[in-house]
C-alpha positions in Angstrom: -9.3 -2.4 94.9 -10.5 -4.8 97.5 -9.1 -4.4 101.0 -6.7 -7.3 101.6 -8.1 -7.7 105.2 -11.5 -8.6 103.7 -10.3 -11.4 101.5 -10.4 -15.0 102.9 -7.3 -16.7 101.7 -6.5 -20.1 103.3 -3.1 -20.7 105.0 -2.1 -17.0 104.8 -2.1 -14.2 107.2 -1.2 -10.6 106.4 1.4 -9.6 109.0 0.8 -6.4 110.8 3.1 -3.5 109.8 6.1 -3.2 112.2 8.9 -0.8 112.7 12.4 -1.7 111.6 13.5 -1.6 115.3 10.8 -4.1 116.2 11.7 -6.3 113.3 15.4 -6.3 114.4 14.5 -7.1 118.0 12.3 -9.9 116.8 15.0 -11.2 114.5 17.4 -11.2 117.4 15.0 -13.2 119.6 14.9 -15.8 116.8 18.3 -16.9 118.1 16.6 -18.0 121.3 14.1 -20.0 119.3 16.9 -21.6 117.4 18.6 -22.7 120.6 15.3 -24.1 121.9 14.9 -26.2 118.8 18.0 -28.3 119.7 16.7 -29.3 123.2 14.3 -32.0 122.0 17.0 -33.4 119.8 19.5 -33.6 122.7 16.9 -35.3 124.9 16.2 -37.8 122.2 19.9 -38.5 121.8 20.1 -39.4 125.5 17.3 -41.8 125.0 18.8 -43.2 121.9 22.2 -43.8 123.6 20.3 -45.8 126.3 18.5 -47.9 123.7 21.4 -48.2 121.2 24.8 -47.6 122.8 27.5 -46.5 120.4 25.2 -46.2 117.5 27.3 -46.0 114.3 26.6 -45.9 110.6 28.3 -48.9 108.9 27.1 -48.9 105.3 25.1 -46.8 102.8 23.4 -48.4 99.8 22.2 -46.4 96.8 19.3 -47.6 94.6 18.6 -45.7 91.4 15.0 -46.0 90.4 12.6 -44.7 87.7 9.0 -44.2 88.4 6.2 -43.8 85.8 3.6 -41.0 86.0 -0.1 -41.7 86.5 -1.8 -42.3 83.1 -3.7 -39.0 83.5 -0.5 -37.0 84.0 1.9 -38.9 81.7 1.1 -36.9 78.5 2.0 -33.5 79.9 4.8 -34.5 82.2 6.6 -36.5 79.6 6.6 -33.5 77.3 8.0 -31.2 79.9 10.5 -33.5 81.5 12.8 -36.5 81.0 11.7 -39.8 82.7 12.0 -39.4 86.4 15.2 -40.5 88.1 15.6 -40.8 91.9 18.1 -42.3 94.3 16.8 -44.3 97.2 19.2 -44.5 100.2 19.4 -47.2 102.8 21.7 -46.2 105.7 22.7 -49.1 107.9 23.9 -49.1 111.5 25.8 -51.5 113.8 22.6 -52.0 115.8 20.4 -53.2 112.9 18.5 -50.0 112.4 18.1 -48.8 108.7 17.2 -45.3 107.7 15.5 -44.3 104.5 16.3 -41.3 102.3 15.9 -40.1 98.7 17.4 -37.5 96.4 17.1 -36.6 92.7 20.9 -37.4 92.2 23.5 -39.5 93.9 25.9 -38.2 96.5 29.6 -38.7 95.6 31.7 -41.5 97.2 33.6 -38.8 99.1 30.4 -37.3 100.4 29.1 -40.7 101.6 32.4 -41.8 103.2 32.3 -39.0 105.7 29.2 -40.6 107.3 30.7 -44.1 107.8 31.7 -44.7 111.4 29.8 -41.7 112.7 26.6 -41.5 114.7 23.6 -40.0 112.9 23.3 -37.7 115.9 26.7 -36.2 114.8 24.8 -34.6 111.9 21.9 -33.0 113.8 20.6 -29.8 112.0 23.5 -30.0 109.5 23.5 -27.9 106.3 26.2 -30.1 104.7 24.0 -32.6 102.9 20.7 -32.6 100.9 17.5 -32.8 102.8 16.6 -36.0 101.1 19.7 -37.7 102.5 19.2 -36.1 105.9 15.9 -37.8 105.9 17.7 -41.1 106.4 19.7 -39.7 109.3 16.7 -38.4 111.0 14.9 -41.6 110.3 17.7 -43.4 112.2 17.7 -40.9 115.1 13.9 -41.2 115.5 14.0 -45.0 115.5 16.9 -45.1 118.0 15.1 -42.7 120.3 11.7 -44.4 119.7 10.1 -41.0 118.7 8.7 -39.6 115.4 11.1 -37.2 113.6 9.2 -34.1 114.5 10.1 -34.6 118.1 13.8 -34.3 117.1 13.1 -30.8 115.8 10.8 -29.2 118.3 7.4 -29.2 119.9 4.5 -30.3 117.6 2.4 -27.3 116.5 0.0 -29.3 114.3 -0.9 -33.0 113.6 -2.2 -32.2 110.1 -0.1 -30.1 107.7 -1.4 -28.2 104.6 -0.2 -29.7 101.3 -0.7 -28.7 97.6 -0.5 -30.7 94.4 1.7 -29.6 91.4 1.4 -29.8 87.7 2.8 -28.1 84.5 1.1 -25.6 82.2 -0.9 -27.1 79.4 -4.0 -26.5 77.2 -6.9 -25.1 79.2 -8.9 -28.3 78.8 -6.0 -30.4 80.1 -5.6 -28.0 83.0 -9.3 -28.4 83.9 -9.1 -32.2 83.7 -5.9 -32.2 85.9 -7.6 -30.1 88.5 -10.5 -32.5 88.7 -8.0 -35.4 89.2 -6.1 -33.5 91.8 -9.3 -32.5 93.7 -10.5 -36.1 93.7 -7.2 -37.1 95.5 -8.0 -34.8 98.4 -6.1 -31.6 97.5 -7.5 -28.1 97.8 -4.5 -26.3 96.3 -2.7 -26.9 92.9 0.5 -25.1 92.0 1.8 -24.7 88.4 4.3 -22.6 86.5 2.7 -20.3 84.0 3.8 -20.6 80.4 3.4 -17.9 77.8 2.6 -20.6 75.2 -0.9 -20.7 76.8 -3.4 -17.9 77.7 -3.6 -17.6 81.5 -7.1 -16.3 81.3 -8.3 -19.2 79.2 -6.7 -21.6 81.6 -8.2 -19.9 84.7 -11.6 -19.8 83.0 -11.5 -23.5 82.2 -10.3 -24.5 85.7 -12.9 -22.2 87.4 -15.7 -24.1 85.6 -14.8 -27.4 87.2 -13.2 -26.4 90.5 -14.9 -27.5 93.7 -15.8 -24.7 96.1 -12.8 -23.5 98.0 -10.2 -24.9 95.6 -7.3 -22.5 95.0 -4.6 -22.1 92.3 -1.0 -21.3 93.2 0.5 -19.4 90.2 4.3 -19.5 89.8 5.7 -16.8 87.5 9.2 -18.2 87.5 10.7 -14.7 88.1 9.0 -13.0 85.2 10.5 -13.0 81.7 7.4 -11.7 79.8 6.2 -8.4 78.5 3.2 -8.2 80.9 2.5 -5.3 83.2 2.7 -7.4 86.3 0.3 -5.5 88.6 -2.4 -5.3 85.9 -2.0 -9.0 85.2 -2.2 -10.0 88.8 -5.3 -7.9 89.3 -6.9 -9.5 86.3 -6.1 -13.0 87.6 -7.3 -12.1 91.1 -10.9 -11.7 89.8 -11.2 -15.5 89.4 -12.4 -17.1 92.7 -9.9 -19.9 92.4 -6.9 -17.6 92.3 -5.0 -18.2 95.5 -1.5 -16.8 95.5 1.4 -15.6 93.3 5.0 -16.9 93.5 8.0 -14.9 92.2 6.0 -12.5 90.0 9.1 -10.2 89.5 12.8 -10.8 88.9 14.6 -12.2 91.9 16.7 -9.1 92.9 13.8 -6.7 92.9 13.1 -6.6 96.6 11.6 -3.1 96.5 9.3 -4.2 93.6 8.0 -7.1 95.5 7.4 -4.9 98.5 5.4 -2.4 96.4 3.5 -5.2 94.6 2.6 -6.8 97.8 1.1 -3.5 99.1 -1.1 -3.2 96.0 -2.1 -6.8 95.4 -5.1 -8.3 97.3 -3.8 -11.9 97.0 -0.6 -13.1 98.8 2.8 -12.7 97.2 5.3 -15.5 97.8 9.1 -15.2 97.6 10.8 -18.5 96.6 14.1 -17.5 94.9 15.0 -14.9 97.5 18.1 -12.9 96.6 19.3 -12.6 100.2 18.4 -16.1 101.4 14.9 -15.3 102.8 16.5 -13.3 105.5 17.0 -9.6 105.0 14.0 -9.4 102.7 11.8 -10.0 105.6 12.7 -6.6 107.1 11.2 -5.0 104.0 8.0 -7.0 104.3 8.7 -8.1 100.7 6.3 -11.0 100.7 3.3 -12.5 102.5 5.1 -15.9 102.7 8.3 -17.7 101.8 9.2 -21.0 100.1 12.6 -22.4 101.2 13.0 -24.9 98.4 14.6 -28.2 99.5 16.3 -26.6 102.5 18.6 -28.7 104.7 17.4 -29.1 108.3 19.9 -26.7 109.7 18.8 -23.9 107.3 15.2 -24.7 107.8 15.6 -24.4 111.6 17.3 -21.1 111.3 14.6 -19.7 109.1 11.8 -21.2 111.2 12.9 -19.1 114.2 13.0 -15.9 112.1 9.6 -16.5 110.5 8.0 -17.4 113.8 9.2 -14.2 115.4 8.0 -12.1 112.4 4.7 -14.0 112.1 5.4 -14.9 108.4 4.1 -18.2 107.0 6.5 -20.4 105.1 7.0 -23.8 103.6 9.8 -26.2 102.7 9.3 -27.4 99.2 10.5 -31.1 98.8 10.0 -32.6 95.3 10.3 -36.4 95.6 8.4 -39.5 96.7 6.8 -40.7 99.9 10.1 -40.7 101.9 10.6 -36.9 101.3 6.9 -36.3 101.8 7.1 -37.9 105.2 10.2 -35.7 106.0 8.4 -32.6 104.9 5.4 -33.4 107.0 7.6 -33.7 110.1 9.2 -30.4 109.5 5.9 -28.6 109.0 4.6 -30.2 112.2 7.5 -28.8 114.3 7.8 -25.3 112.9 5.3 -22.8 114.3 5.2 -20.6 111.2 5.1 -23.5 108.6 1.4 -22.9 107.9 1.9 -22.4 104.1 1.0 -25.3 101.9 4.0 -27.3 100.6 4.7 -29.3 97.5 6.3 -32.7 97.1 5.0 -33.6 93.6 4.5 -37.2 94.8 1.0 -37.2 93.5 2.2 -37.2 89.9 3.8 -40.7 90.2 1.8 -43.9 89.9 3.7 -45.9 92.6 6.4 -45.6 95.2 8.9 -47.6 97.3 7.1 -47.3 100.7 4.4 -49.5 102.1 2.7 -46.5 103.6 0.9 -44.0 101.2 0.7 -40.6 102.7 -2.4 -39.0 101.1 -4.2 -35.8 102.0 -7.8 -35.2 103.1 -9.3 -31.8 102.4 -5.8 -30.4 101.7 -4.3 -31.7 105.0 -1.7 -34.4 105.4 -1.6 -36.5 108.6 1.9 -36.4 110.3 3.2 -39.9 110.9 3.5 -40.8 114.6 5.6 -44.0 114.3 9.3 -43.8 115.3 11.5 -42.2 112.7 9.9 -41.0 109.4 7.0 -43.4 109.9 7.4 -45.1 106.5 8.9 -48.5 105.7 10.5 -49.9 102.5 8.6 -52.1 100.1 11.5 -54.2 98.9 9.7 -55.8 96.0 8.5 -52.5 94.6 12.0 -51.1 95.0 13.6 -53.9 93.0 10.9 -53.6 90.3 11.5 -49.9 89.9 15.3 -50.4 89.8 14.8 -52.7 86.8 12.3 -50.4 85.1 13.7 -48.5 82.1 11.4 -45.7 80.9 11.7 -44.5 77.3 12.9 -40.9 76.8 10.4 -38.6 75.1 11.7 -37.3 71.8 12.1 -33.6 70.9 8.8 -32.1 69.7 7.4 -28.9 68.3 5.2 -26.2 69.9 2.8 -24.9 67.3 1.1 -21.7 68.5 -1.6 -19.7 66.6 -2.6 -16.0 66.9 -6.0 -14.4 65.8 -4.4 -12.6 62.8 -3.3 -15.9 61.3 0.3 -15.9 62.4 1.6 -19.3 63.4 4.7 -19.6 65.6 6.8 -22.8 65.8 9.3 -23.5 68.6 11.5 -26.5 69.3 10.8 -28.2 72.6 13.2 -30.5 74.4 12.3 -32.6 77.5 15.9 -32.1 78.5 15.2 -28.4 78.9 11.9 -28.0 80.6 12.7 -24.5 81.7 12.2 -23.3 78.1 8.5 -24.0 78.4 8.1 -21.4 81.2 10.9 -19.0 80.3 11.2 -19.0 76.4 12.8 -15.6 76.7 16.1 -17.3 77.8 16.7 -18.3 74.1 16.8 -14.6 73.3 14.5 -14.9 70.3 11.2 -13.3 71.4 9.5 -12.0 74.5 5.9 -13.3 75.0 3.1 -12.5 77.4 1.0 -14.7 79.7 -2.3 -13.1 78.6 -1.9 -13.1 74.8 -4.7 -14.4 72.6 -2.8 -17.6 71.8 -3.8 -21.2 71.2 -1.1 -23.9 71.2 -0.8 -27.5 69.9 1.9 -30.0 70.8 3.2 -31.5 67.6 4.9 -34.8 68.2 7.1 -36.7 65.7 4.7 -38.3 63.3 6.9 -39.5 60.5 5.6 -37.0 58.0 7.7 -34.9 55.7 6.1 -31.7 57.2 7.3 -32.6 60.7 10.8 -33.5 59.5 11.1 -30.3 57.4 9.9 -28.0 60.3 12.3 -29.8 62.8 15.2 -29.2 60.4 14.3 -25.5 60.1 14.0 -25.2 63.9 17.4 -26.8 64.5 18.9 -24.1 62.3 16.7 -21.1 63.3 15.3 -21.7 66.7 11.9 -20.2 66.0 9.8 -19.9 62.9 6.9 -17.6 62.2 4.5 -18.2 59.3 1.7 -16.2 57.8 0.2 -16.7 54.4 2.6 -19.5 53.6 5.7 -17.4 54.2 8.2 -18.6 56.9 10.5 -16.3 58.8 13.3 -17.8 60.9 14.4 -16.7 64.3 18.1 -16.6 63.7 19.3 -18.9 66.5 21.3 -22.0 65.6 20.2 -25.0 67.6 22.2 -28.2 68.2 20.3 -31.4 67.5 19.7 -33.6 70.5 22.1 -36.4 71.2 20.1 -39.6 71.9 
């Protein structure tokens, strides 16, 4: 076993062991850090009141859009997911300022009405709305105070923030090609969810052959669900130089297991779906870093103080377009412990609604310095994407082969992408990440063979074949409604 202190892993730091008493004291002092976070915002509000007296929200416009993937990403992304759907928000004020936000689903009329007639400053550090909508409020506050959003949150700790790309699990050759595309865009980290329909060692070997020096892979285990001995698997993956970190390698509630695994594993362990809200787990030193998901600003501020006191790196994951990427950059600039690379998935889409394109260099993203978020609306592109209607990908078949001649067929639905990474949830079979498996994606081709197999899968859920004999899985599936 290699000593963890001797391994050079970008963006991570192994926190020193501390006593429970010290941890509690540090946790308590996080309250002081939380209070200090509000001071810049209050000063900004005073400046905003001088620049824009009685600033009020007068109207909120919603713009549903669909955005196509890049050509090099479209094949795999359309198999895993339905066509992308986002809501772009324009929040208008009585002084002419307009704030931009975006979410993956619309807020209700009741939710939106509560903002009309209020000042955006009334919602500072709130936890009552999605981060994507809060982006519009902070955009307004920053414009009104004539400061970038990070100055509304706290002192700036960095001008460039670490960012990672994201993709889905696919055939090893596709993974290698995707890595090359990602690296060419300026990323040095790539995150993906492992799938037991592909051999992880085959994928890592293919990516290792094409990876630039220093490139790292962030492996998300989606909270287990396989028959692997996790420590042995992690140790095997760790032998590849591109292996960077492991996210949620065990079931969510297993805090003790994460603690023990972290003590043994030479690469960082990350906790995303923390059972206790990324709070009490920190006292057990259950992870080397934490991912907060799309955390509202108030939640992110509270956690930022705790992580800073305990010297634990973290990130705020914000899947979305350039508007959310800008918001995430401001958060990571203002939080001392936000040194962990974050994801927005923006790199998968071929266009966006902003005039500014926030792209990384050597894995770092420049934090905008213009007032507000630092991005402006491209009205023509917004209208084009509002009118764009992307076709839904049909259900398809996963065809997997094993060395002994066994062939396994599974029904794949873009409306249920979780199945691709957690097939155990259908309660048909438990697979492993390191099995000797090769998989093909069988799309509807109009042949009798495809129609016959699809009909069987709708009845049985999974089919095994060997020597021309089919064995059903026993699960009744409902056909898709399209």
